N, CA and C atoms as a LAMMPS dump frame, in Angstrom:
ITEM: TIMESTEP
0
ITEM: NUMBER OF ATOMS
477
ITEM: BOX BOUNDS ff ff ff
-5.0000000000000000e+02 5.0000000000000000e+02
-5.0000000000000000e+02 5.0000000000000000e+02
-5.0000000000000000e+02 5.0000000000000000e+02
ITEM: ATOMS id mol type element x y z
1 1 1 N 0.682 -1.078 -0.194
2 1 2 C -0.021 -0.082 -0.249
3 1 3 C 0.921 1.294 0.012
4 2 1 N 1.841 1.195 0.376
5 2 2 C 2.939 2.549 0.774
6 2 3 C 3.559 2.604 -0.481
7 3 1 N 3.822 1.654 -1.332
8 3 2 C 4.449 1.601 -2.685
9 3 3 C 3.808 2.221 -3.99
10 4 1 N 2.565 2.411 -3.842
11 4 2 C 2.071 3.055 -4.716
12 4 3 C 1.857 4.602 -4.842
13 5 1 N 1.709 4.843 -3.137
14 5 2 C 1.931 6.175 -2.694
15 5 3 C 3.251 6.954 -3.01
16 6 1 N 4.218 5.979 -2.298
17 6 2 C 5.639 6.581 -2.521
18 6 3 C 5.921 6.478 -4.177
19 7 1 N 5.628 5.727 -4.946
20 7 2 C 5.795 5.727 -6.88
21 7 3 C 5.327 7.342 -7.062
22 8 1 N 3.652 7.42 -6.758
23 8 2 C 3.166 8.603 -7.045
24 8 3 C 4.167 10.073 -6.82
25 9 1 N 4.665 10.314 -5.142
26 9 2 C 5.331 11.041 -4.785
27 9 3 C 6.371 11.085 -5.457
28 10 1 N 7.146 10.203 -6.148
29 10 2 C 8.503 10.274 -6.552
30 10 3 C 8.096 10.971 -7.872
31 11 1 N 7.185 10.288 -8.518
32 11 2 C 6.967 11.034 -10.183
33 11 3 C 6.47 12.344 -9.909
34 12 1 N 5.614 12.85 -9.042
35 12 2 C 5.364 14.282 -8.777
36 12 3 C 6.44 14.785 -8.705
37 13 1 N 7.586 14.75 -7.694
38 13 2 C 8.92 15.567 -7.644
39 13 3 C 9.497 15.267 -8.805
40 14 1 N 9.86 14.295 -9.894
41 14 2 C 10.492 14.373 -11.027
42 14 3 C 10.072 15.482 -12.012
43 15 1 N 8.363 15.125 -12.202
44 15 2 C 7.594 16.28 -12.889
45 15 3 C 8.079 17.641 -12.427
46 16 1 N 8.159 17.945 -10.888
47 16 2 C 8.388 19.296 -10.857
48 16 3 C 10.006 19.895 -10.956
49 17 1 N 10.675 18.884 -10.497
50 17 2 C 12.041 19.139 -10.901
51 17 3 C 12.286 19.587 -12.802
52 18 1 N 11.866 18.263 -13.126
53 18 2 C 11.944 18.774 -15.172
54 18 3 C 11.211 20.009 -15.272
55 19 1 N 10.021 20.54 -14.44
56 19 2 C 9.535 21.85 -15.113
57 19 3 C 10.211 22.561 -14.771
58 20 1 N 11.039 23.088 -13.352
59 20 2 C 11.672 24.092 -13.074
60 20 3 C 13.059 24.227 -13.991
61 21 1 N 13.487 23.138 -14.536
62 21 2 C 14.918 23.295 -15.374
63 21 3 C 14.587 23.571 -16.633
64 22 1 N 13.09 23.032 -17.586
65 22 2 C 13.007 23.183 -18.71
66 22 3 C 11.67 23.397 -19.071
67 23 1 N 10.945 24.765 -19.264
68 23 2 C 9.962 25.165 -19.604
69 23 3 C 9.398 24.329 -20.033
70 24 1 N 9.919 24.492 -21.836
71 24 2 C 9.231 23.731 -23
72 24 3 C 9.003 22.526 -22.715
73 25 1 N 9.892 21.099 -21.913
74 25 2 C 9.079 20.052 -21.546
75 25 3 C 8.194 19.69 -20.685
76 26 1 N 8.135 20.797 -19.89
77 26 2 C 7.3 20.501 -18.673
78 26 3 C 6.001 20.236 -18.894
79 27 1 N 5.267 20.612 -20.34
80 27 2 C 3.887 19.995 -20.581
81 27 3 C 3.851 18.537 -21.013
82 28 1 N 5.298 18.273 -21.638
83 28 2 C 5.185 16.815 -21.996
84 28 3 C 5.609 15.871 -20.983
85 29 1 N 6.546 16.491 -20.062
86 29 2 C 6.562 15.264 -18.929
87 29 3 C 5.568 15.438 -17.878
88 30 1 N 4.561 15.936 -17.925
89 30 2 C 3.21 16.402 -17.5
90 30 3 C 2.351 15.37 -17.81
91 31 1 N 2.286 15.037 -19.046
92 31 2 C 1.376 14.334 -20.03
93 31 3 C 1.807 12.741 -19.554
94 32 1 N 3.561 12.656 -19.388
95 32 2 C 3.936 11.267 -19.533
96 32 3 C 5.092 10.896 -18.784
97 33 1 N 4.891 10.667 -17.219
98 33 2 C 6.034 10.884 -16.269
99 33 3 C 7.368 9.577 -16.748
100 34 1 N 6.774 8.734 -17.187
101 34 2 C 7.669 7.616 -17.532
102 34 3 C 8.747 8.078 -18.747
103 35 1 N 8.36 9.369 -19.958
104 35 2 C 9.397 9.513 -20.605
105 35 3 C 9.615 10.911 -20.265
106 36 1 N 9.882 11.384 -19.207
107 36 2 C 10.286 12.897 -18.727
108 36 3 C 11.663 12.637 -18.829
109 37 1 N 12.523 11.835 -18.457
110 37 2 C 13.915 11.706 -18.353
111 37 3 C 14.395 11.309 -19.813
112 38 1 N 13.743 11.04 -20.8
113 38 2 C 14.059 10.878 -22.043
114 38 3 C 13.89 12.257 -23.076
115 39 1 N 12.802 12.972 -22.534
116 39 2 C 11.847 13.666 -23.106
117 39 3 C 12.919 15.352 -22.812
118 40 1 N 13.628 15.111 -21.57
119 40 2 C 14.269 16.25 -21.437
120 40 3 C 15.521 16.694 -22.569
121 41 1 N 16.109 15.738 -22.877
122 41 2 C 17.022 15.856 -23.985
123 41 3 C 16.47 15.882 -25.143
124 42 1 N 15.769 15.19 -25.45
125 42 2 C 15.002 15.169 -27.139
126 42 3 C 14.419 16.703 -27.734
127 43 1 N 13.298 17.463 -26.909
128 43 2 C 12.895 18.488 -27.211
129 43 3 C 13.893 19.459 -27.504
130 44 1 N 14.937 19.601 -27.17
131 44 2 C 15.981 20.522 -27.425
132 44 3 C 16.374 20.325 -28.919
133 45 1 N 16.632 19.203 -29.131
134 45 2 C 17.328 18.852 -30.396
135 45 3 C 16.302 18.652 -31.786
136 46 1 N 14.895 18.357 -31.242
137 46 2 C 14.142 18.005 -31.984
138 46 3 C 13.681 19.072 -32.726
139 47 1 N 13.156 20.407 -32.328
140 47 2 C 12.785 21.705 -33.031
141 47 3 C 13.978 21.993 -34.241
142 48 1 N 15.289 21.816 -33.99
143 48 2 C 16.226 21.961 -35.283
144 48 3 C 15.774 21.096 -36.509
145 49 1 N 15.398 20.081 -36.181
146 49 2 C 15.583 18.893 -36.829
147 49 3 C 14.353 18.918 -37.456
148 50 1 N 12.867 19.391 -36.746
149 50 2 C 11.557 19.312 -37.449
150 50 3 C 11.509 20.443 -38.15
151 51 1 N 11.919 21.523 -37.532
152 51 2 C 11.837 22.535 -38.346
153 51 3 C 13.002 22.892 -39.949
154 52 1 N 13.755 21.99 -40.037
155 52 2 C 14.427 22.154 -41.081
156 52 3 C 13.821 20.887 -41.931
157 53 1 N 13.433 19.77 -41.206
158 53 2 C 12.629 18.739 -42.465
159 53 3 C 11.48 19.143 -42.798
160 54 1 N 10.712 20 -42.333
161 54 2 C 9.109 20.536 -42.548
162 54 3 C 9.392 21.317 -43.783
163 55 1 N 10.433 22.322 -43.282
164 55 2 C 10.348 23.331 -45.026
165 55 3 C 10.54 22.634 -45.696
166 56 1 N 11.733 21.925 -46.266
167 56 2 C 11.714 21.339 -47.561
168 56 3 C 10.558 20.596 -48.411
169 57 1 N 9.821 19.725 -47.127
170 57 2 C 8.435 18.989 -48.011
171 57 3 C 7.364 20.036 -48.075
172 58 1 N 7.205 21.132 -47.24
173 58 2 C 6.542 22.144 -47.494
174 58 3 C 6.535 22.583 -49.208
175 59 1 N 7.884 23.182 -49.484
176 59 2 C 8.136 23.368 -50.411
177 59 3 C 8.142 22.737 -51.838
178 60 1 N 8.358 21.264 -51.588
179 60 2 C 7.94 20.312 -52.162
180 60 3 C 6.742 20.077 -52.77
181 61 1 N 5.716 20.201 -52.027
182 61 2 C 4.311 19.472 -52.063
183 61 3 C 3.556 20.638 -53.154
184 62 1 N 3.736 22.084 -53.016
185 62 2 C 3.304 22.85 -53.953
186 62 3 C 3.999 22.901 -55.005
187 63 1 N 5.426 22.51 -55.376
188 63 2 C 5.922 22.689 -56.744
189 63 3 C 5.393 20.974 -57.65
190 64 1 N 5.153 19.987 -56.918
191 64 2 C 4.865 18.76 -57.4
192 64 3 C 3.307 18.985 -57.485
193 65 1 N 2.74 19.905 -57.47
194 65 2 C 1.088 20.026 -57.387
195 65 3 C 0.346 20.407 -58.647
196 66 1 N -0.031 19.64 -59.445
197 66 2 C -0.69 20.319 -60.662
198 66 3 C -1.833 21.321 -60.834
199 67 1 N -2.396 21.558 -59.325
200 67 2 C -3.725 22.274 -59.21
201 67 3 C -3.897 23.618 -59.838
202 68 1 N -2.37 24.371 -60.12
203 68 2 C -2.66 25.89 -60.612
204 68 3 C -3.277 25.58 -62.092
205 69 1 N -2.631 24.475 -62.891
206 69 2 C -2.718 24.601 -64.247
207 69 3 C -4.327 24.198 -64.629
208 70 1 N -5.087 23.884 -63.578
209 70 2 C -6.698 23.736 -64.036
210 70 3 C -7.246 24.405 -63.56
211 71 1 N -7.99 25.353 -63.801
212 71 2 C -8.833 26.436 -63.129
213 71 3 C -10.179 25.616 -63.207
214 72 1 N -10.492 26.247 -62.315
215 72 2 C -12.065 25.214 -62.007
216 72 3 C -13.034 26.744 -62.382
217 73 1 N -14.225 26.247 -62.729
218 73 2 C -15.387 26.956 -63.172
219 73 3 C -16.611 25.798 -62.323
220 74 1 N -17.576 27.159 -61.54
221 74 2 C -18.741 26.657 -60.863
222 74 3 C -19.858 26.868 -61.92
223 75 1 N -20.264 25.786 -62.45
224 75 2 C -21.706 25.649 -62.962
225 75 3 C -23.037 25.355 -61.947
226 76 1 N -24.124 26.554 -62.202
227 76 2 C -25.402 25.852 -61.067
228 76 3 C -26.464 25.717 -62.352
229 77 1 N -26.903 24.734 -61.824
230 77 2 C -27.851 24.393 -62.784
231 77 3 C -29.759 24.382 -61.997
232 78 1 N -30.495 25.065 -62.794
233 78 2 C -31.801 25.232 -62.002
234 78 3 C -32.575 25.108 -63.258
235 79 1 N -34.267 25.496 -62.995
236 79 2 C -35.189 24.848 -64.01
237 79 3 C -34.913 26.116 -64.87
238 80 1 N -34.529 25.355 -65.874
239 80 2 C -34.363 26.005 -67.402
240 80 3 C -33.607 27.164 -67.429
241 81 1 N -32.477 26.99 -66.819
242 81 2 C -31.123 27.858 -66.812
243 81 3 C -29.926 27.384 -66.37
244 82 1 N -29.066 27.48 -67.554
245 82 2 C -27.47 26.941 -67.11
246 82 3 C -26.792 28.362 -66.47
247 83 1 N -26.195 28.73 -65.502
248 83 2 C -25.331 29.422 -64.716
249 83 3 C -23.641 29.126 -64.681
250 84 1 N -23.164 29.627 -65.907
251 84 2 C -21.728 29.172 -66.348
252 84 3 C -20.984 30.768 -66.975
253 85 1 N -19.977 30.631 -66.785
254 85 2 C -19.545 32.068 -67.444
255 85 3 C -19.54 32.327 -68.924
256 86 1 N -19.483 32.864 -69.621
257 86 2 C -19.96 33.072 -71.072
258 86 3 C -18.523 33.023 -71.405
259 87 1 N -17.013 33.478 -71.094
260 87 2 C -16.117 33.407 -71.972
261 87 3 C -14.963 32.846 -70.75
262 88 1 N -14.484 31.798 -71.351
263 88 2 C -13.138 31.111 -70.743
264 88 3 C -11.931 31.011 -71.51
265 89 1 N -11.027 30.671 -70.449
266 89 2 C -9.737 30.724 -70.873
267 89 3 C -9.584 29.172 -71.679
268 90 1 N -8.551 29.627 -72.999
269 90 2 C -8.478 27.988 -72.99
270 90 3 C -7.455 27.312 -72.27
271 91 1 N -7.456 25.694 -72.361
272 91 2 C -6.784 24.903 -71.739
273 91 3 C -7.67 23.979 -70.638
274 92 1 N -7.109 23.283 -69.7
275 92 2 C -7.677 22.136 -69.127
276 92 3 C -8.587 23.091 -67.95
277 93 1 N -9.777 22.593 -68.074
278 93 2 C -10.781 23.356 -67.037
279 93 3 C -11.479 22.453 -66.374
280 94 1 N -11.864 22.643 -65.071
281 94 2 C -12.751 21.633 -64.345
282 94 3 C -13.995 22.236 -64.227
283 95 1 N -14.843 21.507 -64.642
284 95 2 C -16.67 22.143 -64.186
285 95 3 C -17.035 21.526 -62.842
286 96 1 N -16.944 22.313 -61.748
287 96 2 C -18.083 22.01 -60.678
288 96 3 C -19.71 22.021 -60.691
289 97 1 N -20.305 21.216 -61.148
290 97 2 C -22.068 21.269 -61.302
291 97 3 C -22.544 20.942 -60.197
292 98 1 N -23.456 21.992 -59.885
293 98 2 C -24.373 21.618 -59.237
294 98 3 C -25.952 21.933 -59.758
295 99 1 N -26.728 20.88 -59.121
296 99 2 C -28.298 21.238 -59.562
297 99 3 C -28.617 21.896 -58.063
298 100 1 N -29.109 23.216 -58.26
299 100 2 C -29.875 23.913 -57.603
300 100 3 C -31.216 24.124 -57.796
301 101 1 N -31.425 23.098 -58.845
302 101 2 C -33.099 23.294 -58.702
303 101 3 C -33.973 22.244 -57.886
304 102 1 N -35.04 22.242 -58.689
305 102 2 C -36.192 20.992 -58.039
306 102 3 C -36.35 20.044 -58.94
307 103 1 N -36.062 19.962 -59.971
308 103 2 C -36.088 18.432 -61.09
309 103 3 C -34.81 18.401 -61.177
310 104 1 N -34.368 16.873 -61.609
311 104 2 C -33.364 16.625 -62.386
312 104 3 C -33.003 17.193 -63.443
313 105 1 N -31.282 17.23 -63.526
314 105 2 C -30.631 17.951 -64.196
315 105 3 C -29.39 17.432 -64.849
316 106 1 N -28.331 17.749 -65.478
317 106 2 C -27.236 17.044 -65.769
318 106 3 C -26.377 18.257 -66.695
319 107 1 N -24.969 18.229 -66.86
320 107 2 C -24.347 19.034 -67.859
321 107 3 C -23.825 18.409 -68.709
322 108 1 N -24.044 19.283 -69.912
323 108 2 C -23.191 18.919 -71.262
324 108 3 C -22.405 19.583 -71.811
325 109 1 N -20.92 19.871 -72.145
326 109 2 C -20.224 20.655 -72.805
327 109 3 C -19.72 20.032 -74.033
328 110 1 N -19.927 20.875 -74.947
329 110 2 C -19.653 20.2 -76.612
330 110 3 C -19.282 21.024 -77.738
331 111 1 N -18.322 21.062 -77.929
332 111 2 C -17.668 21.752 -79.247
333 111 3 C -16.506 21.445 -79.741
334 112 1 N -15.745 21.68 -81.087
335 112 2 C -14.541 21.554 -81.186
336 112 3 C -13.985 19.895 -81.3
337 113 1 N -14.837 19.256 -81.046
338 113 2 C -14.649 17.77 -81.21
339 113 3 C -14.508 17.104 -79.615
340 114 1 N -15.149 18.157 -78.754
341 114 2 C -15.395 17.749 -77.275
342 114 3 C -16.634 17.703 -76.93
343 115 1 N -16.759 16.491 -76.001
344 115 2 C -18.114 16.54 -75.734
345 115 3 C -18.062 15.569 -74.183
346 116 1 N -18.147 16.433 -73.276
347 116 2 C -17.854 15.72 -71.759
348 116 3 C -19.432 16.13 -71.179
349 117 1 N -19.996 15.132 -70.657
350 117 2 C -21.409 15.225 -69.441
351 117 3 C -21.065 14.774 -68.162
352 118 1 N -22.199 15.108 -67.589
353 118 2 C -22.066 14.482 -65.862
354 118 3 C -23.337 13.502 -65.857
355 119 1 N -23.379 12.695 -65.037
356 119 2 C -24.493 11.731 -64.748
357 119 3 C -25.743 12.84 -64.299
358 120 1 N -27.015 12.306 -64.666
359 120 2 C -28.29 13.349 -64.102
360 120 3 C -27.707 13.418 -62.519
361 121 1 N -28.368 14.551 -61.929
362 121 2 C -28.04 15.071 -60.624
363 121 3 C -29.765 15.17 -59.987
364 122 1 N -29.701 14.452 -59.032
365 122 2 C -30.851 14.731 -58.279
366 122 3 C -30.809 16.263 -57.711
367 123 1 N -32.114 16.82 -57.023
368 123 2 C -31.962 18.258 -56.268
369 123 3 C -30.929 18.307 -55.448
370 124 1 N -30.177 19.109 -55.281
371 124 2 C -28.989 19.375 -54.278
372 124 3 C -27.337 18.609 -55.121
373 125 1 N -27.556 17.695 -56.003
374 125 2 C -26.622 16.78 -56.147
375 125 3 C -25.681 17.672 -56.791
376 126 1 N -24.225 17.142 -56.818
377 126 2 C -22.726 18.065 -57.494
378 126 3 C -22.351 16.701 -58.206
379 127 1 N -21.562 17.547 -59.335
380 127 2 C -20.784 16.584 -59.987
381 127 3 C -19.357 17.044 -60.455
382 128 1 N -18.34 16.829 -60.935
383 128 2 C -17.561 17.418 -61.602
384 128 3 C -16.978 16.685 -62.992
385 129 1 N -16.656 17.647 -64.012
386 129 2 C -15.892 16.999 -65.185
387 129 3 C -14.832 17.997 -65.084
388 130 1 N -13.748 17.283 -66.072
389 130 2 C -12.952 18.225 -66.574
390 130 3 C -12.47 18.318 -68.299
391 131 1 N -12.437 19.424 -69.25
392 131 2 C -12.504 19.353 -70.114
393 131 3 C -10.975 19.822 -70.95
394 132 1 N -10.44 19.7 -72.033
395 132 2 C -9.192 20.48 -72.593
396 132 3 C -9.879 21.054 -73.342
397 133 1 N -10.047 22.572 -73.131
398 133 2 C -10.715 23.579 -73.899
399 133 3 C -9.346 23.906 -75.039
400 134 1 N -10.112 23.891 -76.158
401 134 2 C -9.277 24.805 -77.016
402 134 3 C -10.074 25.923 -77.479
403 135 1 N -9.635 26.937 -78.041
404 135 2 C -10.316 28.247 -78.672
405 135 3 C -11.645 28.384 -79.376
406 136 1 N -12.565 28.669 -79.148
407 136 2 C -13.71 28.126 -80.059
408 136 3 C -15.384 28.698 -79.496
409 137 1 N -16.154 27.915 -79.806
410 137 2 C -17.569 28.184 -79.252
411 137 3 C -17.968 27.031 -78.899
412 138 1 N -18.479 26.73 -77.679
413 138 2 C -19.058 25.354 -77.053
414 138 3 C -20.359 25.901 -76.627
415 139 1 N -21.051 24.838 -76.959
416 139 2 C -22.327 24.619 -76.634
417 139 3 C -22.723 24.159 -75.029
418 140 1 N -23.352 24.424 -74.057
419 140 2 C -23.514 23.964 -72.836
420 140 3 C -25.045 23.888 -72.749
421 141 1 N -25.438 23.172 -72.168
422 141 2 C -26.892 22.135 -72.027
423 141 3 C -27.02 21.442 -71.005
424 142 1 N -28.395 21.328 -70.663
425 142 2 C -28.869 20.004 -69.744
426 142 3 C -29.687 19.269 -70.725
427 143 1 N -28.778 17.777 -71.059
428 143 2 C -29.802 16.565 -71.66
429 143 3 C -31.2 16.033 -71.312
430 144 1 N -31.627 16.218 -70.014
431 144 2 C -32.833 15.681 -69.816
432 144 3 C -34.024 16.118 -70.148
433 145 1 N -34.669 15.083 -70.745
434 145 2 C -36.131 15.453 -71.208
435 145 3 C -35.872 16.851 -71.99
436 146 1 N -36.906 17.816 -72.344
437 146 2 C -36.697 18.966 -73.119
438 146 3 C -36.103 19.884 -72.262
439 147 1 N -35.366 19.91 -71.211
440 147 2 C -34.881 21.188 -70.933
441 147 3 C -34.018 22.014 -71.722
442 148 1 N -33.384 21.501 -72.706
443 148 2 C -32.769 22.31 -73.479
444 148 3 C -33.572 23.162 -74.18
445 149 1 N -34.69 22.568 -74.692
446 149 2 C -35.449 23.662 -75.284
447 149 3 C -36.319 24.695 -74.653
448 150 1 N -36.468 24.101 -73.25
449 150 2 C -36.784 25.218 -72.611
450 150 3 C -36.159 26.12 -72.142
451 151 1 N -34.832 26.163 -72.403
452 151 2 C -34.137 27.648 -72.216
453 151 3 C -32.805 27.076 -71.28
454 152 1 N -32.543 25.922 -71.232
455 152 2 C -31.251 24.856 -70.379
456 152 3 C -30.366 25.153 -71.345
457 153 1 N -29.863 26.136 -72.13
458 153 2 C -28.664 25.882 -72.647
459 153 3 C -28.426 27.615 -73.194
460 154 1 N -27.098 27.268 -73.752
461 154 2 C -26.129 28.227 -73.772
462 154 3 C -24.788 28.244 -74.268
463 155 1 N -24.393 29.286 -74.813
464 155 2 C -22.925 28.833 -75.624
465 155 3 C -22.384 29.778 -75.124
466 156 1 N -20.654 29.182 -75.227
467 156 2 C -19.721 29.553 -74.282
468 156 3 C -18.71 29.991 -75.199
469 157 1 N -17.79 31.157 -75.112
470 157 2 C -16.557 31.538 -75.898
471 157 3 C -15.475 31.227 -75.223
472 158 1 N -14.493 30.129 -75.65
473 158 2 C -13.216 29.939 -75.294
474 158 3 C -12.225 30.755 -76.029
475 159 1 N -11.38 31.442 -75.284
476 159 2 C -10.166 32.298 -75.744
477 159 3 C -9.091 32.043 -75.138
């Protein structure tokens, strides 16, 4: 019965001693007394290593990421209208399509030898499609039932 109390008091004294010696390791040593003796030396060495190790990896990730090369356009479909920019820049372009209407809708872009489409989207549904756009004119429309004839059709110019 005395051993657990003595062990607790010993651990508490070790924690207090470490806390008074090194401010940075006091939080670590309070969380895990068994590692406090090894943690006292490690945190002093770890920050320079982790800082220098983190910087190159942070620089490498953005350089290897192709995201900036593919602009994204938001497309909103509602009853009998397709909301998309009238002019786009040539190149690989992603379209994030959202059905903001009450009926089922889909998105098609075609022209210059390209035809890409989404699946039919229920109310609130979303989808995306990526297209390599060349300069020229494209038709954007909803292929569901007679929606294009009701006004869900527009022309997009790519420059």
